[in-house]
C-alpha positions as CSV (number, residue, x, y, z in Angstrom):
1,X,-114.2,56.3,-18.4
2,X,-115.4,57.3,-21.8
3,X,-112.7,58.1,-24.6
4,X,-112.0,62.5,-25.1
5,X,-112.8,62.7,-29.1
6,X,-112.0,65.4,-30.9
7,X,-114.7,67.2,-33.2
8,X,-114.9,65.8,-36.4
9,X,-113.8,68.8,-38.2
10,X,-110.6,68.8,-36.2
11,X,-109.7,65.3,-36.6
12,X,-110.2,65.7,-40.5
13,X,-108.1,68.9,-40.4
14,X,-105.4,67.1,-38.7
15,X,-105.7,64.0,-40.8
16,X,-105.3,65.9,-44.3
17,X,-102.2,67.4,-43.2
18,X,-100.3,64.1,-42.0
19,X,-101.4,62.9,-45.6
20,X,-99.9,66.3,-46.9
21,X,-96.6,65.8,-45.0
22,X,-96.7,62.0,-46.4
23,X,-96.6,63.1,-49.8
24,X,-100.5,61.9,-50.2
25,X,-103.0,63.0,-52.3
26,X,-106.6,63.4,-49.9
27,X,-109.9,66.0,-50.9
28,X,-112.9,66.1,-49.0
29,X,-115.5,65.1,-51.0
30,X,-118.2,65.1,-48.4
31,X,-118.4,67.4,-45.6
32,X,-120.4,66.1,-42.6
33,X,-121.2,67.8,-39.5
34,X,-118.5,69.7,-37.7
35,X,-119.0,68.4,-34.6
36,X,-120.3,64.5,-34.5
37,X,-120.2,63.7,-38.4
38,X,-119.4,60.2,-38.7
39,X,-116.3,59.9,-41.0
40,X,-115.1,57.5,-43.7
41,X,-112.0,57.2,-45.5
42,X,-111.7,55.7,-49.5
43,X,-108.5,54.9,-50.6
44,X,-108.2,54.8,-54.1
45,X,-104.7,52.8,-55.6
46,X,-105.1,54.4,-59.5
47,X,-105.4,51.3,-60.9
48,X,-109.4,51.0,-60.9
49,X,-109.5,49.4,-57.4
50,X,-110.1,51.4,-54.3
51,X,-110.7,50.2,-50.3
52,X,-113.3,52.4,-48.0
53,X,-112.2,52.3,-43.9
54,X,-114.7,53.7,-41.0
55,X,-114.0,53.5,-37.2
56,X,-116.4,50.8,-35.5
57,X,-116.5,50.5,-32.0
58,X,-114.6,47.5,-30.6
59,X,-116.5,46.2,-27.2
60,X,-114.3,43.8,-26.2
61,X,-111.0,46.3,-26.3
62,X,-113.4,49.3,-25.5
63,X,-111.9,51.2,-28.6
64,X,-112.8,52.3,-32.1
65,X,-110.7,51.2,-34.6
66,X,-110.3,52.0,-38.2
67,X,-112.0,48.9,-40.0
68,X,-111.8,48.0,-43.7
69,X,-115.4,47.3,-44.7
70,X,-115.1,46.8,-48.1
71,X,-112.5,47.0,-51.1
72,X,-112.9,46.1,-54.4
73,X,-113.6,48.1,-57.9
74,X,-113.7,51.9,-57.5
75,X,-117.6,52.5,-58.8
76,X,-118.6,50.0,-56.3
77,X,-116.9,51.5,-53.3
78,X,-118.5,54.6,-54.7
79,X,-121.8,52.8,-54.7
80,X,-121.6,52.1,-50.9
81,X,-120.1,55.6,-50.2
82,X,-123.7,57.5,-51.7
83,X,-125.5,54.9,-50.0
84,X,-123.9,55.5,-46.5
85,X,-124.1,59.2,-47.1
86,X,-128.1,58.6,-47.9
87,X,-128.2,57.1,-44.5
88,X,-126.4,59.5,-42.7
89,X,-126.0,63.4,-43.9
90,X,-123.4,63.9,-40.8
91,X,-121.0,61.5,-42.5
92,X,-117.6,63.1,-44.0
93,X,-115.7,61.2,-46.8
94,X,-112.1,61.6,-47.6
95,X,-110.7,60.5,-50.3
96,X,-106.9,59.7,-50.9
97,X,-105.0,58.5,-54.1
98,X,-101.7,56.0,-52.8
99,X,-100.8,53.8,-55.7
100,X,-99.4,51.2,-52.4
101,X,-102.7,51.9,-50.4
102,X,-101.1,53.7,-47.5
103,X,-103.9,55.0,-45.6
104,X,-102.2,56.2,-42.5
105,X,-105.2,54.9,-39.8
106,X,-102.8,52.6,-38.5
107,X,-100.5,55.4,-37.3
108,X,-100.4,56.2,-33.7
109,X,-102.8,59.1,-32.7
110,X,-104.9,58.5,-35.7
111,X,-107.2,55.9,-33.9
């Protein structure tokens, strides 16, 4: 049976709230489609480096886990997000600032 999916804006709102409760600064830097927009999460570690995450379908487990798709200098990550936004006008981008790289994407309920 297909997994029930939240509207993108509902998931983003809940994620931002969970980050705020953990004192992790977060910003929506690109507002995608409210209903079905894809979501990417950039985590800046405030040392000039960043990671980039997105959900991808895993056919073996029939789930959509968060997958680390890039890590490196922040300008390189920004270039990737700009390119992705050019392909997908419905894309959301959430940027968080976390010195230790904590994203909370591995927490229950965020998958």
